[in-house]
N, C-alpha and C positions, 0 to 999 in steps of 0.2 A: 359932604354937602348937607346942610340942614334942610329939613322939609320946606320951611319957610322960604328959603332961597330958591329952591327948585320951583315951588309953586309961583313965586313972584316972577320967575324967569319964563314961565309959560305964557305964550301968547294965546288968550282964550279963544280968539277966532279960529285959529288953526287947531286948537285942541278940540273945539266943537266939530270941526270937520273931520278929525280923526276919529271921535266917538261915532259920528254918523257912518263914516267908512267902516268902522268895526262891526256896527250893527248890520249893516247891509251885507258885509262879507260873511259874517258867521250865520246869519239868518238863512243864507242861501245854502249852507253846508248841512248835511246830515250828521248826526252825532258820531257815527262810525268814521266819517272822514275827519271830523275834528280830532277824534282819538288817535287815528293813524298819524296825522300831522304832528300831534303832541309827542307821541312816541318816537317818531322820527327825529324830531327836534332834541328830545331828551338824549337819544343814542349819539346825535351828532355834537352835542354840547354837554358832555358828563360833567357832573359837579366834582371839582377837584380841590375844593377849599377845606379848611380846618374848621368845621362847624363846632360850636360849643353847645351842648345839650343843656338847655335851661331847665 
């Protein structure tokens, strides 16, 4: 899907709500907690694709 298609499909009102939620969510977390969540996510969702190094 092209970027223009994705962007045009976004409802800007809901997107603003999501952006606000992200700010509130992550501002309340300390950096170590964010790091732990990121590591846990990466372990639970390992990359399995065939990346091509550019």
